[in-house]
SETOR-391162 format. One record per residue (C-alpha): x, y, z. Coordinates in steps of 0.5 Angstrom, whole numbers, plus 500, padded with zeros to 3 digits. Layout:
[[X; Y; Z]]
...
***
This chain:
[[747; 970; 440]]
[[746; 962; 441]]
[[742; 959; 436]]
[[739; 952; 436]]
[[736; 948; 430]]
[[728; 946; 430]]
[[726; 940; 427]]
[[719; 936; 426]]
[[720; 932; 432]]
[[722; 938; 436]]
[[728; 942; 438]]
[[735; 939; 437]]
[[741; 941; 441]]
[[746; 944; 437]]
[[749; 951; 439]]
[[752; 956; 434]]
[[758; 957; 439]]
[[760; 951; 435]]
[[759; 950; 427]]
[[752; 949; 425]]
[[752; 943; 421]]
[[747; 940; 416]]
[[744; 934; 417]]
[[749; 928; 417]]
[[746; 925; 410]]
[[746; 931; 406]]
[[751; 929; 401]]
[[749; 921; 401]]
[[747; 918; 395]]
[[739; 919; 394]]
[[736; 912; 396]]
[[729; 909; 397]]
[[728; 903; 401]]
[[723; 900; 406]]
[[717; 901; 402]]
[[710; 899; 404]]
[[703; 899; 401]]
[[697; 897; 405]]
[[690; 898; 407]]
[[689; 901; 413]]
[[682; 901; 417]]
[[683; 907; 422]]
[[679; 908; 428]]
[[677; 915; 431]]
[[683; 918; 434]]
[[686; 925; 437]]
[[693; 925; 434]]
[[691; 927; 427]]
[[690; 921; 423]]
[[685; 921; 418]]
[[680; 916; 420]]
[[676; 911; 415]]
[[678; 906; 410]]
[[685; 908; 408]]
[[690; 906; 403]]
[[697; 908; 406]]
[[703; 907; 402]]
[[710; 910; 402]]
[[717; 909; 404]]
[[720; 908; 411]]
[[727; 910; 409]]
[[728; 916; 404]]
[[735; 919; 405]]
[[737; 924; 405]]
[[730; 926; 407]]
[[727; 933; 408]]
[[727; 939; 403]]
[[729; 939; 397]]
[[728; 931; 397]]
[[721; 930; 394]]
[[718; 923; 393]]
[[712; 921; 388]]
[[708; 915; 387]]
[[705; 913; 381]]
[[700; 907; 379]]
[[697; 907; 372]]
[[694; 914; 371]]
[[695; 916; 378]]
[[700; 920; 381]]
[[701; 922; 388]]
[[706; 927; 392]]
[[708; 924; 398]]
[[709; 928; 405]]
[[715; 928; 409]]
[[713; 925; 416]]
[[719; 925; 420]]
[[717; 921; 427]]
[[721; 918; 432]]
[[721; 911; 430]]
[[721; 913; 422]]
[[725; 920; 422]]
[[726; 919; 414]]
[[719; 917; 412]]
[[715; 919; 406]]
[[708; 917; 406]]
[[701; 918; 403]]
[[694; 916; 405]]
[[688; 916; 400]]
[[681; 913; 401]]
[[681; 906; 399]]
[[681; 904; 392]]
[[681; 897; 389]]
[[683; 899; 383]]
[[690; 902; 386]]
[[692; 895; 390]]
[[698; 894; 385]]
[[705; 896; 386]]
[[707; 903; 387]]
[[713; 906; 383]]
[[716; 911; 388]]
[[720; 916; 385]]
[[725; 921; 389]]
[[728; 927; 386]]
[[733; 932; 390]]
[[736; 937; 385]]
[[739; 933; 379]]
[[739; 926; 383]]
[[734; 921; 382]]
[[732; 914; 385]]
[[726; 910; 385]]
[[723; 903; 388]]
[[717; 899; 388]]
[[712; 898; 393]]
[[709; 891; 395]]
[[702; 890; 391]]
[[696; 888; 396]]
[[693; 882; 393]]
[[688; 881; 398]]
[[685; 887; 400]]
[[681; 886; 406]]
[[678; 891; 411]]
[[680; 889; 418]]
[[676; 890; 423]]
[[678; 895; 429]]
[[679; 892; 436]]
[[673; 894; 441]]
[[673; 897; 448]]
[[681; 899; 448]]
[[682; 902; 455]]
[[688; 903; 460]]
[[688; 899; 466]]
[[692; 900; 473]]
[[694; 907; 471]]
[[692; 909; 478]]
[[697; 905; 481]]
[[702; 904; 476]]
[[702; 910; 471]]
[[708; 909; 468]]
[[707; 901; 467]]
[[699; 901; 466]]
[[696; 895; 462]]
[[693; 896; 455]]
[[687; 892; 455]]
[[682; 890; 449]]
[[677; 886; 446]]
[[678; 882; 439]]
[[672; 883; 434]]
[[670; 877; 430]]
[[676; 875; 426]]
[[673; 869; 422]]
[[675; 870; 415]]
[[681; 875; 416]]
[[688; 873; 416]]
[[690; 877; 422]]
[[697; 874; 424]]
[[700; 879; 429]]
[[698; 885; 434]]
[[702; 891; 434]]
[[702; 896; 439]]
[[705; 903; 438]]
[[706; 909; 443]]
[[704; 916; 440]]
[[705; 923; 443]]
[[698; 925; 445]]
[[700; 932; 443]]
[[703; 932; 436]]
[[702; 924; 434]]
[[709; 923; 434]]
[[710; 915; 434]]
[[715; 914; 440]]
[[716; 907; 441]]
[[713; 900; 438]]
[[713; 894; 442]]
[[714; 887; 441]]
[[709; 884; 436]]
[[703; 880; 440]]
[[700; 873; 438]]
[[693; 875; 434]]
[[689; 872; 440]]
[[692; 877; 445]]
[[687; 881; 449]]
[[692; 885; 453]]
[[699; 888; 454]]
[[703; 891; 460]]
[[707; 897; 458]]
[[714; 895; 459]]
[[718; 900; 464]]
[[722; 905; 460]]
[[717; 906; 455]]
[[713; 912; 458]]
[[716; 918; 461]]
[[713; 922; 467]]
[[710; 928; 466]]
[[707; 927; 459]]
[[701; 925; 455]]
[[701; 918; 451]]
[[696; 915; 446]]
[[696; 908; 445]]
[[695; 905; 437]]
[[693; 897; 437]]
[[694; 895; 430]]
[[691; 888; 427]]
[[696; 886; 422]]
[[695; 881; 416]]
[[702; 879; 414]]
[[700; 872; 411]]
[[703; 874; 404]]
[[710; 875; 407]]
[[709; 883; 408]]
[[704; 887; 411]]
[[698; 888; 406]]
[[692; 890; 411]]
[[691; 892; 418]]
[[686; 896; 423]]
[[688; 901; 427]]
[[685; 903; 434]]
[[687; 909; 438]]
[[686; 910; 446]]
[[684; 916; 449]]
[[690; 920; 451]]
[[693; 917; 457]]
[[696; 923; 461]]
[[701; 922; 467]]
[[701; 927; 472]]
[[706; 933; 472]]
[[712; 933; 476]]
[[711; 937; 482]]
[[712; 937; 489]]
[[711; 942; 495]]
[[717; 945; 499]]
[[722; 951; 499]]
[[730; 950; 497]]
[[736; 954; 499]]
[[739; 956; 493]]
[[746; 954; 495]]
[[748; 949; 490]]
[[748; 944; 496]]
[[744; 938; 496]]
[[742; 938; 503]]
[[739; 932; 506]]
[[731; 932; 506]]
[[731; 939; 502]]
[[729; 936; 496]]
[[725; 930; 499]]
[[718; 932; 497]]
[[720; 934; 490]]
[[718; 931; 484]]
[[723; 927; 481]]
[[725; 925; 474]]
[[731; 921; 471]]
[[733; 922; 464]]
[[739; 919; 460]]
[[745; 924; 457]]
[[750; 922; 452]]
[[757; 922; 453]]
[[761; 926; 448]]
[[763; 921; 442]]
[[771; 923; 444]]
[[770; 919; 451]]
[[767; 913; 447]]
[[759; 915; 447]]
[[754; 911; 451]]
[[750; 915; 456]]
[[749; 917; 464]]
[[743; 919; 468]]
[[742; 926; 470]]
[[736; 927; 476]]
[[731; 933; 475]]
[[728; 935; 481]]
[[721; 940; 481]]
[[717; 943; 487]]
[[714; 950; 489]]
[[712; 954; 495]]
[[708; 960; 494]]
[[713; 964; 491]]
[[718; 960; 487]]
[[718; 954; 482]]
[[725; 951; 484]]
[[729; 947; 479]]
[[734; 942; 481]]
[[739; 937; 477]]
[[744; 932; 479]]
[[749; 929; 474]]
[[755; 925; 475]]
[[762; 928; 473]]
[[763; 923; 467]]
[[764; 929; 463]]
[[765; 937; 464]]
[[758; 940; 466]]
[[756; 946; 461]]
[[750; 949; 461]]
[[743; 947; 464]]
[[737; 950; 460]]
[[730; 950; 461]]
[[725; 952; 455]]
[[718; 953; 458]]
[[711; 952; 454]]
[[708; 958; 457]]
[[701; 957; 455]]
[[702; 949; 456]]
[[699; 948; 449]]
[[705; 943; 447]]
[[708; 948; 442]]
[[714; 953; 443]]
[[713; 959; 441]]
[[716; 966; 440]]
[[716; 970; 447]]
[[716; 963; 451]]
[[720; 963; 457]]
[[728; 960; 458]]
[[732; 960; 464]]
[[739; 958; 463]]
[[745; 956; 468]]
[[752; 955; 467]]
[[757; 953; 472]]
[[761; 959; 474]]
[[756; 964; 471]]
[[749; 967; 474]]
[[742; 965; 472]]
[[741; 968; 465]]
[[733; 970; 464]]
[[732; 969; 456]]
[[726; 968; 451]]
[[725; 964; 445]]
[[726; 967; 439]]
[[726; 965; 431]]
[[726; 972; 429]]
[[732; 975; 425]]
[[738; 975; 426]]
[[736; 968; 428]]
[[738; 964; 422]]
[[732; 960; 419]]
[[731; 953; 422]]
[[734; 955; 428]]
[[731; 958; 435]]
[[735; 963; 439]]
[[735; 964; 446]]
[[735; 971; 447]]
[[737; 975; 453]]
[[731; 978; 457]]
[[733; 985; 458]]
[[727; 990; 456]]
[[721; 986; 459]]
[[721; 989; 466]]
[[719; 985; 472]]
[[721; 985; 479]]
[[726; 979; 479]]
[[729; 974; 474]]
[[730; 969; 480]]
[[737; 966; 482]]
[[741; 960; 480]]
[[748; 957; 482]]
[[751; 950; 480]]
[[756; 947; 484]]
[[761; 942; 482]]
[[763; 937; 488]]
[[768; 931; 487]]
[[764; 926; 484]]
[[757; 930; 481]]
[[755; 937; 479]]
[[748; 940; 482]]
[[744; 946; 479]]
[[739; 949; 483]]
[[735; 955; 481]]
[[729; 959; 484]]
[[724; 962; 479]]
[[719; 967; 481]]
[[712; 964; 480]]
[[710; 971; 477]]
[[716; 976; 476]]
[[711; 981; 473]]
[[716; 980; 467]]
[[711; 980; 461]]
[[716; 974; 457]]
[[716; 970; 464]]
[[710; 965; 465]]
[[705; 967; 471]]
[[703; 961; 475]]
[[699; 960; 481]]
[[697; 954; 485]]
[[693; 948; 480]]
[[697; 951; 474]]
[[701; 947; 469]]
[[706; 949; 465]]
[[710; 945; 459]]
[[717; 945; 459]]
[[724; 941; 456]]
[[730; 941; 459]]
[[737; 941; 455]]
[[744; 939; 459]]
[[750; 940; 455]]
[[757; 937; 457]]
[[764; 937; 454]]
[[770; 932; 455]]
[[776; 933; 460]]
[[781; 931; 455]]
[[784; 938; 453]]
[[787; 935; 446]]
[[780; 933; 443]]
[[778; 936; 436]]
[[772; 932; 434]]
[[766; 929; 438]]
[[768; 933; 444]]
[[761; 935; 447]]
[[754; 933; 447]]
[[747; 935; 450]]
[[741; 932; 451]]
[[734; 934; 450]]
[[728; 931; 455]]
[[723; 930; 453]]
[[726; 928; 446]]
[[720; 931; 442]]
[[714; 935; 445]]
[[713; 937; 452]]
[[713; 935; 459]]
[[709; 938; 465]]
[[710; 941; 471]]
[[704; 942; 476]]
[[704; 948; 481]]
[[702; 945; 488]]
[[698; 949; 493]]
[[702; 950; 499]]
[[697; 954; 504]]
[[693; 951; 509]]
[[690; 944; 510]]
[[687; 941; 503]]
[[679; 939; 503]]
[[677; 932; 501]]
[[674; 932; 494]]
[[667; 931; 492]]
[[665; 929; 485]]
[[659; 931; 481]]
[[658; 928; 474]]
[[652; 932; 473]]
[[645; 930; 471]]
[[643; 924; 467]]
[[642; 926; 459]]
[[637; 924; 453]]
[[641; 925; 447]]
[[640; 923; 439]]
[[645; 918; 436]]
[[650; 922; 432]]
[[650; 928; 436]]
[[656; 931; 440]]
[[655; 930; 448]]
[[658; 934; 453]]
[[659; 931; 460]]
[[660; 936; 466]]
[[663; 935; 472]]
[[664; 943; 474]]
[[659; 942; 480]]
[[665; 938; 483]]
[[668; 941; 489]]
[[675; 941; 493]]
[[681; 945; 491]]
[[687; 943; 486]]
[[682; 938; 483]]
[[684; 933; 478]]
[[679; 930; 474]]
[[679; 923; 471]]
[[672; 920; 467]]
[[672; 913; 465]]
[[666; 909; 461]]
[[663; 904; 465]]
[[657; 901; 461]]
[[654; 901; 454]]
[[657; 901; 447]]
[[664; 904; 447]]
[[665; 911; 445]]
[[672; 915; 444]]
[[672; 920; 450]]
[[675; 927; 448]]
[[678; 931; 454]]
[[677; 925; 459]]
[[682; 929; 464]]
[[678; 935; 464]]
[[671; 938; 467]]
[[668; 937; 461]]
[[669; 932; 456]]
[[666; 930; 450]]
[[664; 925; 445]]
[[660; 923; 439]]
[[653; 919; 441]]
[[654; 912; 437]]
[[650; 910; 432]]
[[645; 905; 433]]
[[643; 900; 428]]
[[636; 898; 425]]
[[633; 905; 426]]
[[630; 904; 432]]
[[631; 903; 440]]
[[636; 906; 445]]
[[642; 905; 449]]
[[644; 907; 456]]
[[652; 909; 456]]
[[654; 910; 464]]
[[660; 914; 465]]
[[664; 915; 472]]
[[668; 921; 474]]
[[673; 921; 479]]
[[676; 927; 482]]
[[682; 927; 486]]
[[687; 932; 490]]
[[692; 931; 496]]
[[687; 929; 501]]
[[684; 923; 497]]
[[679; 922; 491]]
[[671; 921; 490]]
[[667; 918; 485]]
[[660; 919; 482]]
[[657; 917; 475]]
[[652; 919; 470]]
[[647; 916; 465]]
[[647; 918; 458]]
[[641; 915; 454]]
[[642; 915; 447]]
[[636; 915; 442]]
[[635; 912; 435]]
[[634; 917; 429]]
[[634; 916; 422]]
[[640; 920; 419]]
[[641; 922; 412]]
[[646; 918; 408]]
[[653; 921; 407]]
[[654; 921; 399]]
[[661; 921; 397]]
[[662; 922; 389]]
[[670; 921; 390]]
[[675; 926; 389]]
[[676; 930; 382]]
[[680; 926; 377]]
[[684; 929; 371]]
[[684; 924; 365]]
[[686; 923; 358]]
[[681; 923; 352]]
[[679; 917; 350]]
[[681; 913; 357]]
[[676; 909; 361]]
[[674; 913; 367]]
[[671; 910; 373]]
[[667; 914; 378]]
[[667; 912; 385]]
[[662; 913; 390]]
[[664; 907; 395]]
[[666; 912; 401]]
[[658; 914; 401]]
[[655; 911; 407]]
[[649; 911; 412]]
[[650; 913; 419]]
[[645; 908; 421]]
[[648; 902; 417]]
[[642; 902; 412]]
[[643; 899; 405]]
[[644; 904; 400]]
[[642; 905; 393]]
[[646; 909; 388]]
[[644; 914; 382]]
[[649; 918; 378]]
[[647; 923; 373]]
[[651; 928; 369]]
[[650; 935; 370]]
[[655; 938; 365]]
[[660; 937; 360]]
[[660; 934; 353]]
[[655; 928; 354]]
[[658; 921; 355]]
[[655; 914; 356]]
[[655; 912; 363]]
[[655; 905; 364]]
[[652; 902; 371]]
[[649; 909; 373]]
[[646; 905; 379]]
[[652; 902; 382]]
[[657; 905; 386]]
[[662; 905; 381]]
[[659; 907; 374]]
[[664; 908; 368]]
[[665; 911; 362]]
[[669; 913; 356]]
[[672; 920; 356]]
[[670; 924; 350]]
[[675; 925; 344]]
[[676; 933; 344]]
[[676; 937; 338]]
[[681; 942; 336]]
[[688; 940; 337]]
[[693; 940; 343]]
[[691; 943; 350]]
[[684; 943; 350]]
[[680; 941; 356]]
[[673; 939; 358]]
[[670; 939; 365]]
[[665; 934; 366]]
[[660; 934; 372]]
[[657; 928; 375]]
[[652; 928; 381]]
[[651; 922; 386]]
[[645; 921; 390]]
[[645; 916; 395]]
[[638; 914; 399]]
[[637; 909; 405]]
[[629; 909; 402]]
[[627; 914; 406]]
[[632; 920; 406]]
[[637; 922; 400]]
[[643; 926; 399]]
[[647; 928; 393]]
[[654; 930; 392]]
[[658; 932; 386]]
[[665; 931; 383]]
[[668; 934; 377]]
[[672; 930; 372]]
[[677; 934; 368]]
[[678; 931; 361]]
[[685; 933; 358]]
[[686; 933; 350]]
[[691; 929; 347]]
[[695; 930; 340]]
[[693; 924; 336]]
[[697; 923; 330]]
[[694; 924; 323]]
[[692; 918; 319]]
[[695; 917; 312]]
[[692; 914; 306]]
[[696; 913; 300]]
[[690; 911; 296]]
[[688; 905; 292]]
[[694; 901; 288]]
[[693; 903; 280]]
[[696; 899; 274]]
[[697; 904; 268]]
[[701; 904; 261]]
[[707; 907; 260]]
[[707; 914; 258]]
[[701; 916; 261]]
[[700; 921; 266]]
[[698; 918; 273]]
[[695; 922; 279]]
[[696; 919; 286]]
[[690; 920; 291]]
[[692; 922; 299]]
[[685; 926; 300]]
[[682; 920; 305]]
[[688; 922; 310]]
[[685; 926; 316]]
[[687; 928; 323]]
[[683; 925; 329]]
[[683; 932; 332]]
[[681; 935; 326]]
[[688; 939; 326]]
[[690; 941; 319]]
[[695; 936; 316]]
[[701; 937; 311]]
[[703; 932; 306]]
[[709; 929; 304]]
[[710; 924; 298]]
[[716; 921; 296]]
[[718; 915; 292]]
[[721; 909; 295]]
[[721; 904; 290]]
[[722; 903; 282]]
[[725; 907; 277]]
[[725; 914; 279]]
[[720; 919; 276]]
[[719; 926; 277]]
[[713; 927; 282]]
[[710; 934; 281]]
[[706; 937; 287]]
[[709; 932; 292]]
[[706; 937; 298]]
[[699; 936; 296]]
[[694; 931; 296]]
[[694; 929; 289]]
[[701; 929; 286]]
[[702; 926; 279]]
[[708; 923; 274]]
[[709; 920; 267]]
[[709; 913; 267]]
[[716; 911; 265]]
[[718; 906; 260]]
[[718; 899; 262]]
[[719; 892; 258]]
[[714; 889; 263]]
[[710; 890; 269]]
[[714; 895; 273]]
[[712; 897; 280]]
[[713; 904; 283]]
[[712; 905; 290]]
[[710; 911; 293]]
[[710; 913; 301]]
[[705; 918; 304]]
[[707; 922; 311]]
[[702; 927; 313]]
[[703; 931; 319]]
[[699; 936; 324]]
[[706; 940; 325]]
[[707; 936; 332]]
[[706; 929; 330]]
[[707; 925; 324]]
[[703; 919; 321]]
[[705; 912; 320]]
[[707; 912; 313]]
[[702; 909; 308]]
[[705; 906; 301]]
[[701; 905; 295]]
[[704; 901; 289]]
[[703; 903; 282]]
[[704; 898; 277]]
[[707; 900; 270]]
[[705; 896; 264]]
[[707; 896; 256]]
[[705; 890; 251]]
[[710; 889; 246]]
[[709; 890; 239]]
[[707; 883; 235]]
[[711; 881; 230]]
[[708; 874; 228]]
[[704; 877; 222]]
[[709; 881; 219]]
[[710; 880; 211]]
[[714; 883; 206]]
[[712; 888; 201]]
[[713; 886; 196]]
[[714; 879; 197]]
[[716; 877; 190]]
[[721; 881; 185]]
[[720; 880; 178]]
[[723; 881; 173]]
[[730; 879; 175]]
[[733; 885; 172]]
[[738; 886; 177]]
[[734; 892; 180]]
[[735; 894; 187]]
[[728; 894; 190]]
[[725; 898; 196]]
[[722; 893; 201]]
[[717; 894; 206]]
[[715; 890; 212]]
[[708; 890; 214]]
[[703; 887; 219]]
[[707; 889; 225]]
[[702; 891; 230]]
[[702; 894; 237]]
[[696; 892; 242]]
[[697; 899; 246]]
[[697; 903; 239]]
[[704; 905; 240]]
[[708; 908; 234]]
[[713; 902; 232]]
[[719; 903; 229]]
[[722; 897; 225]]
[[730; 896; 225]]
[[733; 891; 220]]
[[738; 887; 223]]
[[740; 883; 217]]
[[739; 880; 210]]
[[741; 873; 208]]
[[740; 869; 202]]
[[740; 862; 199]]
[[744; 863; 193]]
[[751; 866; 193]]
[[751; 874; 191]]
[[756; 873; 186]]
[[755; 866; 183]]
[[756; 864; 176]]
[[752; 865; 170]]
[[746; 869; 170]]
[[749; 876; 170]]
[[750; 876; 177]]
[[752; 882; 181]]
[[753; 884; 188]]
[[752; 886; 194]]
[[745; 884; 193]]
[[742; 888; 199]]
[[743; 895; 201]]
[[740; 900; 207]]
[[737; 906; 205]]
[[734; 911; 210]]
[[733; 904; 214]]
[[729; 901; 208]]
[[732; 895; 206]]
[[734; 895; 198]]
[[734; 888; 195]]
[[736; 886; 188]]
[[732; 883; 183]]
[[736; 877; 181]]
[[737; 870; 182]]
[[741; 864; 179]]
[[739; 862; 172]]
[[741; 855; 174]]
[[738; 855; 181]]
[[731; 854; 184]]
[[730; 861; 185]]
[[732; 866; 190]]
[[729; 867; 197]]
[[732; 873; 202]]
[[731; 873; 209]]
[[730; 880; 212]]
[[731; 879; 220]]
[[728; 885; 224]]
[[726; 888; 231]]
[[720; 892; 232]]
[[721; 897; 238]]
[[715; 902; 241]]
[[720; 906; 244]]
[[717; 905; 251]]
[[721; 898; 252]]
[[717; 894; 248]]
[[720; 890; 243]]
[[719; 884; 238]]
[[723; 881; 233]]
[[721; 877; 226]]
[[723; 875; 219]]
[[720; 876; 213]]
[[722; 873; 206]]
[[722; 876; 199]]
[[723; 871; 193]]
[[725; 871; 186]]
[[722; 866; 182]]
[[726; 862; 177]]
[[720; 863; 172]]
[[713; 866; 173]]
[[710; 860; 170]]
[[704; 858; 174]]
[[706; 853; 179]]
[[714; 855; 179]]
[[716; 854; 186]]
[[721; 858; 190]]
[[725; 853; 194]]
[[728; 856; 200]]
[[735; 853; 201]]
[[736; 857; 208]]
[[740; 863; 210]]
[[746; 861; 207]]
[[749; 868; 205]]
[[750; 875; 207]]
[[746; 879; 202]]
[[750; 885; 204]]
[[757; 882; 202]]
[[760; 882; 195]]
***
């Protein structure tokens, strides 16, 4: 079984008698280039482009392209998945189109993925978006005499205030919208262009797209796109009978329709192309097909694939005939069913469908060319073959394959070419019996219609055999005439401004056959009616809670061009405050939702637009998705506490914006370490540590809703401890009498603590101003002893001196870090007589020494 791959632009040559290869860029690094973003004013058309004010963006070159490569575009909160739209001009194109939104005129970030590979690129912004007007009265001129090189003519709109810098023309396949060619740019004042030779191919239908471009910023940012009615070229046809002998006899094919098409030479032979010539004619019984090609390479098969129902799409069961030099004609049919591999079609031998004759064919190779000659019945009776009669048309594609003459070739040895490259061409079946009657055109009666209604013209009363029809508009506001080459074309009656009045549209019908042509005209009177405005509340949005949301009713319009008023109302969901609710673009803040993660709220809004008389309403939904907000920690107020006190921290004012339950985690991050009790509760506690002076302890609180942690919150606890006061210390007793050498316990009083802490007094030293073992007076030593931290001083003094003074140095300690030092004096007077002084001669001797 032979199979051929199918792609978005038609059928691509590649028989499975050779290895079926993936796309040539399948293993290339993923890359996104030649990006674009622009505002496009798209006019009415028949090729599938969405009309209206559009925002168009994407990349011309994404390689490797096609599945599984996917591309998305992101701008702010908006993410759009791009479509893979291969065209003859742009085979690797990904693009998207939205109603124009002025909030999306910045750069788009394009992100491509293919398996584990990723690539990205940035589009241009659209800094000065303008709605560029369409050209007027776009028409094809001169097609009757030069169908392959007609002139395209138009009238320019008022472009004052617009930065139109060029005009471009693209040629599209009228059947599938495939963009086939782009002509050289014109100046912005041009109003016509003759289509260059070689642009249009015989037996096909084309649509011309005229674009007014603004490239004043150095890149395309605004344009309008006006489409012509389909330009249908006559099908290949001719009247005559051929002897199927492989001989191009003189005069045999002179009456046939002819078509030259290029065929590539095998890459092994240096590439390039050569020209093959196709011949088509019929008699009352057979369709005759001939092809002549030079012998620049060894000829292989010639294949014709027929679009039996002439709808521009090849489908399972359609007729295929194939002829190879040295072999008989193969009658086949088109199949995509198993065992045909996915993505391919398989020419399958027609052996079961019945019929009386599959036709004949022969290919003869001469010294310098090969000539294929085929006769296929117009109606063989085979259910899979076409059944044609005079006046019918059938679509077709032809495929011709050649191989190199070099027997040593290993790669690039063969090549083949489909014509047309995409879509179908047409073959017309001529009547071959008797003289042909001259045609008489009848465009039907005049009509009165209302603006905006569908109008059908009717040329069915025209008479004559084998008629072709051509309708053209010759007066009145321009309309897009669909089916202009049929008996009954249609159009939409144009809207009339101002709400009153009428317009007259005049159409001319020309009918033709081999005996000549004839014309007739018809008037259509279009009356004005007041049409209700068309509301458009925008597309559904998905937004995050707390975000600013804009509703967009700017796509609303009035068919009569009347000014509109806007009124927005909320119909459902949590109530929001809708600002500027009587404009086309009100806005509000999405409500914050309670309950934690994964919540959702649907808000529904209604837009009512009015032209002052009639009004209409449209609705739009806004889906608010819940965010998980981190909780907020509050560690409480700073505190100042005294050592030894119980301190309680307070995090009870912490909370979660989503009302989620929260969990506490306290830690000490500064100061002398303490033991923090209940550190996972809002109110942990600890005992203030000892401190000799103000000491800061810093504690940190982090709360969590199990998904997100809060920012840390710190609190400082200052621990203070007032030192004992030693200034008023005095000894008890402070005089020893009589000097009888006894050891007298001495107490120290007058030491106080501002915090009422218990104070411990420790004696540091005892000194005196007399020797401890002086001469005379019965001195004994030592003069100071310590008994259980109580100093004992000896009641004695020199009998020849001026009295003794003891100096008792001490430290008072509150055991919480607070200390003070002092000294008390104890005197032993020389006598107890009134006025007898005790003179202190200083701290001269250690009283504890002998």
